[in-house]
Residue, then its C-alpha position, 0 to 999 in steps of 0.5 A: x238564198x232567201x230565208x223566210x220564217x213563220x209564214x204560210x203558203x199564201x203569204x209565201x207566194x206573195x214574198x217569193x217570185x215563183x216564176x224563178x223557182x224550178x221546183x218546190x220541196x216540202x219537209x217536216x222535222x223528224x223530231x220536235x222543231x228546235x230553234x237550234x236547228x234554225x231551219x237546217x234542211x239536213x236529211x238527218x233532221x227532216x222527212x220529205x212530203x208531197x205537199x202541205x196544207x195551204x193553212x199550215x204554219x211554215x217554220x222556214x222556207x229557203x231558196x237554194x241554188x245547187x251548191x246550197x242544196x248539196x250542202x244542206x238537203x243532200x249533205x251526207x246522203x251520198x248523192x249530189x244534185x246536178x241542176x243542169x240534168x234535173x232542171x235543164x239549168x245549172x243556175x236553177x233555184x229550188x224552194x225548200x219548205x219546212x212545215x211544222x211537225x204533224x201532230x199524232x194523237 
């Protein structure tokens, strides 16, 4: 697993070989980001989004295999990922991106 902190989409594309990524998922914290979360991709703390803006700050980005994905994003949600079924490759890698919480005015 690769973990990258405090970047944006353009920089991230230079740091990760996107040809090795089966899927990209975007998230934002449900609450104000707390360093104690340390990039925890747990459904209790994050909301899924279709995309983020190219200039938005990325708090943390992680590449995950099926086991890591099940133990973080899908922890305690009652389903388990099957990368063989989802992506046609049991060894697929998913890039999970946690962007800053949207500001509501």
